[in-house]
DRENTORKOL-3810 file (N, C-alpha, C; in nm, 4 decimals):
REM DRENTORKOL-3810
@n.u->0.0824; n.v->-0.1176; n.w->-0.0007; ca.u->0.0001; ca.v->0.0003; ca.w->0.0014; c.u->0.0870; c.v->0.1246; c.w->-0.0003
@n.u->0.1992; n.v->0.1202; n.w->0.0726; ca.u->0.2890; ca.v->0.2363; ca.w->0.0747; c.u->0.3421; c.v->0.2663; c.w->-0.0646
@n.u->0.3714; n.v->0.1613; n.w->-0.1425; ca.u->0.4211; ca.v->0.1812; ca.w->-0.2800; c.u->0.3139; c.v->0.2476; c.w->-0.3659
@n.u->0.1876; n.v->0.2071; n.w->-0.3471; ca.u->0.0800; ca.v->0.2677; ca.w->-0.4242; c.u->0.0649; c.v->0.4149; c.w->-0.3896
@n.u->0.0709; n.v->0.4488; n.w->-0.2630; ca.u->0.0564; ca.v->0.5878; ca.w->-0.2232; c.u->0.1765; c.v->0.6693; c.w->-0.2725
@n.u->0.2959; n.v->0.6141; n.w->-0.2679; ca.u->0.4139; ca.v->0.6849; ca.w->-0.3188; c.u->0.3988; c.v->0.7100; c.w->-0.4680
@n.u->0.3457; n.v->0.6150; n.w->-0.5394; ca.u->0.3250; ca.v->0.6348; ca.w->-0.6850; c.u->0.2218; c.v->0.7428; c.w->-0.7101
@n.u->0.1192; n.v->0.7487; n.w->-0.6259; ca.u->0.0178; ca.v->0.8516; ca.w->-0.6443; c.u->0.0748; c.v->0.9901; c.w->-0.6192
@n.u->0.1614; n.v->1.0024; n.w->-0.5207; ca.u->0.2284; ca.v->1.1303; ca.w->-0.4948; c.u->0.3161; c.v->1.1652; c.w->-0.6130
@n.u->0.3843; n.v->1.0665; n.w->-0.6692; ca.u->0.4658; ca.v->1.0922; ca.w->-0.7886; c.u->0.3813; c.v->1.1340; c.w->-0.9057
@n.u->0.2615; n.v->1.0814; n.w->-0.9143; ca.u->0.1694; ca.v->1.1194; ca.w->-1.0235; c.u->0.1384; c.v->1.2673; c.w->-1.0184
@n.u->0.1014; n.v->1.3157; n.w->-0.9020; ca.u->0.0710; ca.v->1.4576; ca.w->-0.8880; c.u->0.1946; c.v->1.5408; c.w->-0.9132
@n.u->0.3098; n.v->1.4989; n.w->-0.8657; ca.u->0.4346; ca.v->1.5737; ca.w->-0.8898; c.u->0.4636; c.v->1.5824; c.w->-1.0389
@n.u->0.4459; n.v->1.4752; n.w->-1.1106; ca.u->0.4688; ca.v->1.4787; ca.w->-1.2545; c.u->0.3724; c.v->1.5710; c.w->-1.3258
@n.u->0.2483; n.v->1.5687; n.w->-1.2823; ca.u->0.1460; ca.v->1.6549; ca.w->-1.3411; c.u->0.1799; c.v->1.8012; c.w->-1.3160
@n.u->0.2164; n.v->1.8325; n.w->-1.1910; ca.u->0.2475; ca.v->1.9699; ca.w->-1.1547; c.u->0.3759; c.v->2.0176; c.w->-1.2211
@n.u->0.4715; n.v->1.9298; n.w->-1.2421; ca.u->0.5985; ca.v->1.9655; ca.w->-1.3055; c.u->0.5801; c.v->2.0059; c.w->-1.4502
@n.u->0.4730; n.v->1.9619; n.w->-1.5106; ca.u->0.4477; ca.v->1.9957; ca.w->-1.6513; c.u->0.4124; c.v->2.1413; c.w->-1.6713
@n.u->0.3728; n.v->2.2063; n.w->-1.5618; ca.u->0.3473; ca.v->2.3495; ca.w->-1.5684; c.u->0.2009; c.v->2.3843; c.w->-1.5725
@n.u->0.1727; n.v->2.5144; n.w->-1.5462; ca.u->0.0345; ca.v->2.5578; ca.w->-1.5451; c.u->-0.0322; c.v->2.5406; c.w->-1.6803
@n.u->-0.1587; n.v->2.5009; n.w->-1.6735; ca.u->-0.2356; ca.v->2.4888; ca.w->-1.7961; c.u->-0.2130; c.v->2.3600; c.w->-1.8721
@n.u->-0.1164; n.v->2.2813; n.w->-1.8326; ca.u->-0.0933; ca.v->2.1572; ca.w->-1.9038; c.u->-0.1747; c.v->2.0485; c.w->-1.8373
@n.u->-0.2076; n.v->1.9482; n.w->-1.9124; ca.u->-0.2831; ca.v->1.8361; ca.w->-1.8556; c.u->-0.1884; c.v->1.7217; c.w->-1.8306
@n.u->-0.2276; n.v->1.6290; n.w->-1.7429; ca.u->-0.1444; ca.v->1.5110; ca.w->-1.7242; c.u->-0.1254; c.v->1.4358; c.w->-1.8542
@n.u->-0.2226; n.v->1.4408; n.w->-1.9435; ca.u->-0.2093; ca.v->1.3728; ca.w->-2.0718; c.u->-0.0901; c.v->1.4273; c.w->-2.1492
@n.u->-0.0686; n.v->1.5567; n.w->-2.1375; ca.u->0.0437; ca.v->1.6175; ca.w->-2.2065; c.u->0.1766; c.v->1.5650; c.w->-2.1536
@n.u->0.1775; n.v->1.5302; n.w->-2.0238; ca.u->0.3041; ca.v->1.4823; ca.w->-1.9687; c.u->0.3357; c.v->1.3422; c.w->-2.0193
@n.u->0.2347; n.v->1.2702; n.w->-2.0702; ca.u->0.2613; ca.v->1.1343; ca.w->-2.1148; c.u->0.3551; c.v->1.1298; c.w->-2.2344
@n.u->0.3672; n.v->1.2407; n.w->-2.3057; ca.u->0.4622; ca.v->1.2437; ca.w->-2.4172; c.u->0.5890; c.v->1.3191; c.w->-2.3796
@n.u->0.5994; n.v->1.3550; n.w->-2.2529; ca.u->0.7127; ca.v->1.4358; ca.w->-2.2083; c.u->0.8247; c.v->1.3517; c.w->-2.1460
@n.u->0.8244; n.v->1.2249; n.w->-2.1669; ca.u->0.9342; ca.v->1.1434; ca.w->-2.1148; c.u->0.9113; c.v->1.0932; c.w->-1.9758
@n.u->1.0112; n.v->1.1024; n.w->-1.8913; ca.u->1.0092; ca.v->1.0411; ca.w->-1.7584; c.u->0.8923; c.v->1.0878; c.w->-1.6731
@n.u->0.8595; n.v->1.2187; n.w->-1.6741; ca.u->0.7491; ca.v->1.2662; ca.w->-1.5925; c.u->0.6192; c.v->1.1981; c.w->-1.6360
@n.u->0.5966; n.v->1.1865; n.w->-1.7660; ca.u->0.4755; ca.v->1.1232; ca.w->-1.8157; c.u->0.4706; c.v->0.9754; c.w->-1.7828
@n.u->0.5898; n.v->0.9118; n.w->-1.7805; ca.u->0.5918; ca.v->0.7707; ca.w->-1.7479; c.u->0.5375; c.v->0.7455; c.w->-1.6067
@n.u->0.5537; n.v->0.8449; n.w->-1.5174; ca.u->0.5023; ca.v->0.8315; ca.w->-1.3819; c.u->0.3503; c.v->0.8298; c.w->-1.3796
@n.u->0.2867; n.v->0.9073; n.w->-1.4685; ca.u->0.1405; ca.v->0.9162; ca.w->-1.4731; c.u->0.0795; c.v->0.7792; c.w->-1.4974
@n.u->0.1441; n.v->0.6963; n.w->-1.5813; ca.u->0.0892; ca.v->0.5641; ca.w->-1.6149; c.u->0.1778; c.v->0.4522; c.w->-1.5618
@n.u->0.2493; n.v->0.4778; n.w->-1.4539; ca.u->0.3337; ca.v->0.3769; ca.w->-1.3919; c.u->0.2464; c.v->0.2628; c.w->-1.3390
@n.u->0.3014; n.v->0.1409; n.w->-1.3401; ca.u->0.2227; ca.v->0.0265; ca.w->-1.2935; c.u->0.1619; c.v->0.0446; c.w->-1.1546
@n.u->0.2348; n.v->0.1086; n.w->-1.0625; ca.u->0.1797; ca.v->0.1272; ca.w->-0.9291; c.u->0.0615; c.v->0.2257; c.w->-0.9291
@n.u->0.0661; n.v->0.3258; n.w->-1.0150; ca.u->-0.0449; ca.v->0.4208; ca.w->-1.0250; c.u->-0.1669; c.v->0.3521; c.w->-1.0860
@n.u->-0.1449; n.v->0.2735; n.w->-1.1903; ca.u->-0.2551; ca.v->0.1973; ca.w->-1.2504; c.u->-0.3138; c.v->0.0964; c.w->-1.1515
@n.u->-0.2310; n.v->0.0352; n.w->-1.0687; ca.u->-0.2800; ca.v->-0.0589; ca.w->-0.9675; c.u->-0.3650; c.v->0.0146; c.w->-0.8624
@n.u->-0.3210; n.v->0.1340; n.w->-0.8222; ca.u->-0.4010; ca.v->0.2127; ca.w->-0.7306; c.u->-0.5356; c.v->0.2490; c.w->-0.7952
@n.u->-0.5341; n.v->0.2911; n.w->-0.9206; ca.u->-0.6553; ca.v->0.3257; ca.w->-0.9923; c.u->-0.7488; c.v->0.2052; c.w->-1.0018
@n.u->-0.6960; n.v->0.0884; n.w->-1.0299; ca.u->-0.7747; ca.v->-0.0351; ca.w->-1.0339; c.u->-0.8391; c.v->-0.0595; c.w->-0.8976
@n.u->-0.7636; n.v->-0.0414; n.w->-0.7919; ca.u->-0.8171; ca.v->-0.0636; ca.w->-0.6565; c.u->-0.9285; c.v->0.0369; c.w->-0.6244
@n.u->-0.9126; n.v->0.1597; n.w->-0.6681; ca.u->-1.0174; ca.v->0.2611; ca.w->-0.6456; c.u->-1.1406; c.v->0.2240; c.w->-0.7269
@n.u->-1.1229; n.v->0.1962; n.w->-0.8562; ca.u->-1.2331; ca.v->0.1627; ca.w->-0.9454; c.u->-1.3156; c.v->0.0454; c.w->-0.8885
@n.u->-1.2492; n.v->-0.0543; n.w->-0.8355; ca.u->-1.3159; ca.v->-0.1755; ca.w->-0.7866; c.u->-1.3543; c.v->-0.1704; c.w->-0.6394
@n.u->-1.3467; n.v->-0.0525; n.w->-0.5784; ca.u->-1.3985; ca.v->-0.0347; ca.w->-0.4431; c.u->-1.3107; c.v->-0.0857; c.w->-0.3300
@n.u->-1.1858; n.v->-0.1145; n.w->-0.3587; ca.u->-1.0969; ca.v->-0.1647; ca.w->-0.2538; c.u->-1.0255; c.v->-0.0504; c.w->-0.1808
@n.u->-1.0296; n.v->0.0700; n.w->-0.2391; ca.u->-0.9608; ca.v->0.1866; ca.w->-0.1797; c.u->-1.0531; c.v->0.3076; c.w->-0.1914
@n.u->-1.0575; n.v->0.3912; n.w->-0.0895; ca.u->-1.1197; ca.v->0.5234; ca.w->-0.0899; c.u->-1.2705; c.v->0.5218; c.w->-0.0980
@n.u->-1.3352; n.v->0.4086; n.w->-0.0868; ca.u->-1.4803; ca.v->0.4034; ca.w->-0.0868; c.u->-1.5446; c.v->0.4255; c.w->-0.2227
@n.u->-1.4661; n.v->0.4250; n.w->-0.3280; ca.u->-1.5208; ca.v->0.4437; ca.w->-0.4608; c.u->-1.5912; c.v->0.3153; c.w->-0.5043
@n.u->-1.6948; n.v->0.3328; n.w->-0.5838; ca.u->-1.7711; ca.v->0.2159; ca.w->-0.6318; c.u->-1.7979; c.v->0.2265; c.w->-0.7821
@n.u->-1.7009; n.v->0.2711; n.w->-0.8574; ca.u->-1.7141; ca.v->0.2891; ca.w->-1.0028; c.u->-1.7712; c.v->0.1633; c.w->-1.0672
@n.u->-1.7220; n.v->0.0501; n.w->-1.0227; ca.u->-1.7606; ca.v->-0.0794; ca.w->-1.0819; c.u->-1.9094; c.v->-0.1064; c.w->-1.0667
@n.u->-1.9749; n.v->-0.0455; n.w->-0.9698; ca.u->-2.1161; ca.v->-0.0722; ca.w->-0.9489; c.u->-2.1991; c.v->-0.0334; c.w->-1.0697
@n.u->-2.1663; n.v->0.0798; n.w->-1.1304; ca.u->-2.2425; ca.v->0.1250; ca.w->-1.2486; c.u->-2.1732; c.v->0.0861; c.w->-1.3803
@n.u->-2.0407; n.v->0.0939; n.w->-1.3804; ca.u->-1.9700; ca.v->0.0646; ca.w->-1.5059; c.u->-1.9368; c.v->-0.0833; c.w->-1.5209
@n.u->-1.9642; n.v->-0.1635; n.w->-1.4165; ca.u->-1.9384; ca.v->-0.3068; ca.w->-1.4207; c.u->-1.7958; c.v->-0.3408; c.w->-1.3828
@n.u->-1.7742; n.v->-0.4612; n.w->-1.3316; ca.u->-1.6401; ca.v->-0.4997; ca.w->-1.2863; c.u->-1.5358; c.v->-0.5020; c.w->-1.3991
@n.u->-1.5808; n.v->-0.5228; n.w->-1.5215; ca.u->-1.4879; ca.v->-0.5213; ca.w->-1.6365; c.u->-1.4946; c.v->-0.3875; c.w->-1.7113
@n.u->-1.5639; n.v->-0.2900; n.w->-1.6518; ca.u->-1.5801; ca.v->-0.1548; ca.w->-1.7072; c.u->-1.6538; c.v->-0.1556; c.w->-1.8429
@n.u->-1.7335; n.v->-0.2595; n.w->-1.8693; ca.u->-1.8062; ca.v->-0.2706; ca.w->-1.9943; c.u->-1.9403; c.v->-0.1952; c.w->-1.9911
@n.u->-1.9721; n.v->-0.1350; n.w->-1.8767; ca.u->-2.0939; ca.v->-0.0591; ca.w->-1.8641; c.u->-2.2144; c.v->-0.1437; c.w->-1.8418
@n.u->-2.3251; n.v->-0.0792; n.w->-1.8046; ca.u->-2.4530; ca.v->-0.1436; ca.w->-1.7871; c.u->-2.5546; c.v->-0.0590; c.w->-1.8622
@n.u->-2.6221; n.v->-0.1151; n.w->-1.9622; ca.u->-2.7158; ca.v->-0.0388; ca.w->-2.0447; c.u->-2.8146; c.v->0.0440; c.w->-1.9617
@n.u->-2.8271; n.v->0.1729; n.w->-1.9931; ca.u->-2.9182; ca.v->0.2609; ca.w->-1.9243; c.u->-2.8658; c.v->0.3146; c.w->-1.7928
@n.u->-2.7534; n.v->0.2578; n.w->-1.7446; ca.u->-2.6996; ca.v->0.3010; ca.w->-1.6154; c.u->-2.5668; c.v->0.3734; c.w->-1.6319
@n.u->-2.4727; n.v->0.3143; n.w->-1.7040; ca.u->-2.3410; ca.v->0.3768; ca.w->-1.7229; c.u->-2.2767; c.v->0.3194; c.w->-1.8480
@n.u->-2.1989; n.v->0.3997; n.w->-1.9208; ca.u->-2.1408; ca.v->0.3536; ca.w->-2.0439; c.u->-2.0205; c.v->0.2612; c.w->-2.0282
@n.u->-1.9930; n.v->0.1926; n.w->-2.1362; ca.u->-1.8732; ca.v->0.1094; ca.w->-2.1505; c.u->-1.7515; c.v->0.2015; c.w->-2.1526
@n.u->-1.6543; n.v->0.1746; n.w->-2.0688; ca.u->-1.5331; ca.v->0.2555; ca.w->-2.0641; c.u->-1.4184; c.v->0.1914; c.w->-2.1417
@n.u->-1.4475; n.v->0.0787; n.w->-2.2058; ca.u->-1.3407; ca.v->0.0086; ca.w->-2.2778; c.u->-1.3491; c.v->0.0229; c.w->-2.4295
@n.u->-1.4577; n.v->0.0815; n.w->-2.4776; ca.u->-1.4675; ca.v->0.0954; ca.w->-2.6236; c.u->-1.4191; c.v->0.2326; c.w->-2.6687
@n.u->-1.4292; n.v->0.2592; n.w->-2.7956; ca.u->-1.3800; ca.v->0.3863; ca.w->-2.8511; c.u->-1.4854; c.v->0.4968; c.w->-2.8484
@n.u->-1.6070; n.v->0.4648; n.w->-2.8040; ca.u->-1.7146; ca.v->0.5635; ca.w->-2.8002; c.u->-1.7112; c.v->0.6366; c.w->-2.6647
@n.u->-1.6964; n.v->0.7700; n.w->-2.6733; ca.u->-1.7016; ca.v->0.8541; ca.w->-2.5525; c.u->-1.8167; c.v->0.9503; c.w->-2.5707
@n.u->-1.9118; n.v->0.9473; n.w->-2.4825; ca.u->-2.0351; ca.v->1.0233; ca.w->-2.4954; c.u->-2.0234; c.v->1.1723; c.w->-2.4628
@n.u->-1.9343; n.v->1.2068; n.w->-2.3731; ca.u->-1.9299; ca.v->1.3428; ca.w->-2.3220; c.u->-1.7948; c.v->1.4132; c.w->-2.3460
@n.u->-1.7089; n.v->1.3561; n.w->-2.4263; ca.u->-1.5791; ca.v->1.4164; ca.w->-2.4517; c.u->-1.4950; c.v->1.3295; c.w->-2.5418
@n.u->-1.3661; n.v->1.3555; n.w->-2.5421; ca.u->-1.2772; ca.v->1.2900; ca.w->-2.6414; c.u->-1.2059; c.v->1.1638; c.w->-2.5892
@n.u->-1.2264; n.v->1.1268; n.w->-2.4637; ca.u->-1.1619; ca.v->1.0057; ca.w->-2.4110; c.u->-1.0159; c.v->1.0264; c.w->-2.3698
@n.u->-0.9682; n.v->1.1499; n.w->-2.3764; ca.u->-0.8302; ca.v->1.1780; ca.w->-2.3352; c.u->-0.8184; c.v->1.1656; c.w->-2.1837
@n.u->-0.6968; n.v->1.1533; n.w->-2.1391; ca.u->-0.6705; ca.v->1.1438; ca.w->-1.9955; c.u->-0.7239; c.v->1.2696; c.w->-1.9238
@n.u->-0.6984; n.v->1.3864; n.w->-1.9805; ca.u->-0.7460; ca.v->1.5117; ca.w->-1.9208; c.u->-0.8992; c.v->1.5141; c.w->-1.9115
@n.u->-0.9664; n.v->1.4651; n.w->-2.0158; ca.u->-1.1132; ca.v->1.4576; ca.w->-2.0157; c.u->-1.1612; c.v->1.3639; c.w->-1.9040
@n.u->-1.0959; n.v->1.2501; n.w->-1.8888; ca.u->-1.1370; ca.v->1.1523; ca.w->-1.7871; c.u->-1.1170; c.v->1.2120; c.w->-1.6481
@n.u->-1.0061; n.v->1.2814; n.w->-1.6246; ca.u->-0.9842; ca.v->1.3475; ca.w->-1.4959; c.u->-1.0977; c.v->1.4450; c.w->-1.4683
@n.u->-1.1307; n.v->1.5265; n.w->-1.5667; ca.u->-1.2365; ca.v->1.6257; ca.w->-1.5506; c.u->-1.3717; c.v->1.5574; c.w->-1.5230
@n.u->-1.3993; n.v->1.4505; n.w->-1.5938; ca.u->-1.5259; ca.v->1.3789; ca.w->-1.5757; c.u->-1.5364; c.v->1.3157; c.w->-1.4375
@n.u->-1.4293; n.v->1.2525; n.w->-1.3929; ca.u->-1.4301; ca.v->1.1933; ca.w->-1.2595; c.u->-1.4475; c.v->1.3024; c.w->-1.1556
@n.u->-1.3784; n.v->1.4122; n.w->-1.1727; ca.u->-1.3844; ca.v->1.5207; ca.w->-1.0750; c.u->-1.5238; c.v->1.5857; c.w->-1.0710
@n.u->-1.5787; n.v->1.6194; n.w->-1.1860; ca.u->-1.7042; ca.v->1.6930; ca.w->-1.1913; c.u->-1.8283; c.v->1.6056; c.w->-1.1982
@n.u->-1.8137; n.v->1.4810; n.w->-1.2396; ca.u->-1.9282; ca.v->1.3943; ca.w->-1.2600; c.u->-1.9939; c.v->1.4249; c.w->-1.3944
@n.u->-2.1079; n.v->1.3649; n.w->-1.4164; ca.u->-2.1861; ca.v->1.3874; ca.w->-1.5376; c.u->-2.3308; c.v->1.4175; c.w->-1.4918
@n.u->-2.3625; n.v->1.5471; n.w->-1.4764; ca.u->-2.4948; ca.v->1.5819; ca.w->-1.4238; c.u->-2.6104; c.v->1.5482; c.w->-1.5172
@n.u->-2.5871; n.v->1.5502; n.w->-1.6478; ca.u->-2.6933; ca.v->1.5223; ca.w->-1.7440; c.u->-2.6423; c.v->1.4216; c.w->-1.8492
@n.u->-2.6367; n.v->1.2945; n.w->-1.8105; ca.u->-2.5845; ca.v->1.1950; ca.w->-1.9056; c.u->-2.6735; c.v->1.1793; c.w->-2.0286
@n.u->-2.6109; n.v->1.1475; n.w->-2.1403; ca.u->-2.6816; ca.v->1.1336; ca.w->-2.2679; c.u->-2.7560; c.v->1.0017; c.w->-2.2792
@n.u->-2.7063; n.v->0.8967; n.w->-2.2162; ca.u->-2.7663; ca.v->0.7643; ca.w->-2.2344; c.u->-2.7938; c.v->0.6902; c.w->-2.1038
@n.u->-2.7950; n.v->0.7601; n.w->-1.9932; ca.u->-2.8185; ca.v->0.6956; ca.w->-1.8628; c.u->-2.9378; c.v->0.7606; c.w->-1.7943
@n.u->-2.9985; n.v->0.6879; n.w->-1.7057; ca.u->-3.1179; ca.v->0.7402; ca.w->-1.6366; c.u->-3.0819; c.v->0.8278; c.w->-1.5169
@n.u->-2.9615; n.v->0.8148; n.w->-1.4662; ca.u->-2.9229; ca.v->0.8903; ca.w->-1.3478; c.u->-2.7871; c.v->0.9564; c.w->-1.3712
@n.u->-2.7637; n.v->1.0675; n.w->-1.3065; ca.u->-2.6342; ca.v->1.1339; ca.w->-1.3222; c.u->-2.5204; c.v->1.0577; c.w->-1.2518
@n.u->-2.3996; n.v->1.0839; n.w->-1.2980; ca.u->-2.2813; ca.v->1.0357; ca.w->-1.2255; c.u->-2.2418; c.v->1.1497; c.w->-1.1309
@n.u->-2.2382; n.v->1.1218; n.w->-1.0042; ca.u->-2.1979; ca.v->1.2222; ca.w->-0.9058; c.u->-2.0492; c.v->1.2520; c.w->-0.9202
@n.u->-2.0079; n.v->1.3726; n.w->-0.8792; ca.u->-1.8617; ca.v->1.4010; ca.w->-0.8791; c.u->-1.7908; c.v->1.2911; c.w->-0.7991
@n.u->-1.6847; n.v->1.2391; n.w->-0.8580; ca.u->-1.6040; ca.v->1.1323; ca.w->-0.7984; c.u->-1.6876; c.v->1.0097; c.w->-0.7680
@n.u->-1.7972; n.v->0.9948; n.w->-0.8441; ca.u->-1.8836; ca.v->0.8805; ca.w->-0.8244; c.u->-1.9478; c.v->0.8753; c.w->-0.6875
@n.u->-1.9498; n.v->0.9896; n.w->-0.6201; ca.u->-2.0078; ca.v->0.9967; ca.w->-0.4863; c.u->-1.9074; c.v->0.9707; c.w->-0.3746
@n.u->-1.7838; n.v->0.9372; n.w->-0.4097; ca.u->-1.6798; ca.v->0.9134; ca.w->-0.3076; c.u->-1.6062; c.v->1.0448; c.w->-0.2792
@n.u->-1.5253; n.v->1.0430; n.w->-0.1781; ca.u->-1.4419; ca.v->1.1574; ca.w->-0.1449; c.u->-1.2981; c.v->1.1188; c.w->-0.1783
@n.u->-1.2582; n.v->1.1456; n.w->-0.3025; ca.u->-1.1257; ca.v->1.1082; ca.w->-0.3510; c.u->-1.0312; c.v->1.2270; c.w->-0.3401
@n.u->-0.9055; n.v->1.1975; n.w->-0.3117; ca.u->-0.8027; ca.v->1.3008; ca.w->-0.3133; c.u->-0.7663; c.v->1.3287; c.w->-0.4597
@n.u->-0.6932; n.v->1.4352; n.w->-0.4819; ca.u->-0.6478; ca.v->1.4668; ca.w->-0.6182; c.u->-0.5683; c.v->1.3487; c.w->-0.6741
@n.u->-0.4788; n.v->1.2923; n.w->-0.5930; ca.u->-0.3986; ca.v->1.1800; ca.w->-0.6369; c.u->-0.4854; c.v->1.0592; c.w->-0.6755
@n.u->-0.5892; n.v->1.0354; n.w->-0.5962; ca.u->-0.6776; ca.v->0.9220; ca.w->-0.6251; c.u->-0.7583; c.v->0.9445; c.w->-0.7520
@n.u->-0.8019; n.v->1.0699; n.w->-0.7752; ca.u->-0.8714; ca.v->1.1003; ca.w->-0.9000; c.u->-0.7795; c.v->1.0743; c.w->-1.0184
@n.u->-0.6559; n.v->1.1193; n.w->-1.0101; ca.u->-0.5602; ca.v->1.0992; ca.w->-1.1198; c.u->-0.5293; c.v->0.9520; c.w->-1.1405
@n.u->-0.5222; n.v->0.8774; n.w->-1.0329; ca.u->-0.4923; ca.v->0.7325; ca.w->-1.0464; c.u->-0.6084; c.v->0.6584; c.w->-1.1112
@n.u->-0.7324; n.v->0.6860; n.w->-1.0683; ca.u->-0.8461; ca.v->0.6165; ca.w->-1.1296; c.u->-0.8640; c.v->0.6617; c.w->-1.2736
@n.u->-0.8344; n.v->0.7866; n.w->-1.3031; ca.u->-0.8418; ca.v->0.8355; ca.w->-1.4414; c.u->-0.7376; c.v->0.7642; c.w->-1.5263
@n.u->-0.6174; n.v->0.7459; n.w->-1.4756; ca.u->-0.5135; ca.v->0.6755; ca.w->-1.5512; c.u->-0.5556; c.v->0.5320; c.w->-1.5760
@n.u->-0.6168; n.v->0.4684; n.w->-1.4782; ca.u->-0.6657; ca.v->0.3310; ca.w->-1.4938; c.u->-0.7722; c.v->0.3242; c.w->-1.6023
@n.u->-0.8710; n.v->0.4126; n.w->-1.5959; ca.u->-0.9801; ca.v->0.4134; ca.w->-1.6958; c.u->-0.9211; c.v->0.4425; c.w->-1.8355
@n.u->-0.8282; n.v->0.5360; n.w->-1.8420; ca.u->-0.7634; ca.v->0.5690; ca.w->-1.9712; c.u->-0.6931; c.v->0.4466; c.w->-2.0270
@n.u->-0.6326; n.v->0.3656; n.w->-1.9410; ca.u->-0.5617; ca.v->0.2468; ca.w->-1.9861; c.u->-0.6558; c.v->0.1408; c.w->-2.0396
@n.u->-0.7821; n.v->0.1469; n.w->-2.0059; ca.u->-0.8818; ca.v->0.0467; ca.w->-2.0494; c.u->-0.9386; c.v->0.0755; c.w->-2.1861
@n.u->-0.9406; n.v->0.2017; n.w->-2.2233; ca.u->-1.0148; ca.v->0.2415; ca.w->-2.3413; c.u->-0.9512; c.v->0.1918; c.w->-2.4692
@n.u->-1.0378; n.v->0.1642; n.w->-2.5630; ca.u->-0.9942; ca.v->0.1204; ca.w->-2.6948; c.u->-0.9725; c.v->0.2416; c.w->-2.7839
@n.u->-0.8773; n.v->0.2332; n.w->-2.8722; ca.u->-0.8550; ca.v->0.3424; ca.w->-2.9655; c.u->-0.9159; c.v->0.3091; c.w->-3.1021
@n.u->-0.9844; n.v->0.1958; n.w->-3.1105; ca.u->-1.0467; ca.v->0.1551; ca.w->-3.2386; c.u->-1.1834; c.v->0.2144; c.w->-3.2538
END
């Protein structure tokens, strides 16, 4: 667990090192700092958050344990179709942070942070995990 938390701290440091106005997605092409954003320990923390093992998040409840979505409840996070944005890492961070108050294909809104109280590092970790799942096809 200490390794996961250290990786999350490194994630925020890499994002902040990229400078004002830049997104963590931009750091992914910036070499070593970007490598931290998608480091295995950060993705593992994001997986644990998504699946409800850390921070009280329950993303899997609506998006399903394999993130394939549940019709009418929450979209598939593994396909190339993004309903409310471009599917970029920065978009996913924004969506997790703000939620989706008026979803296009769901009956209920997604609360900010899915209703959990996530730290900035936890938001970035779960966003990195979701980003790693998406298809580019």
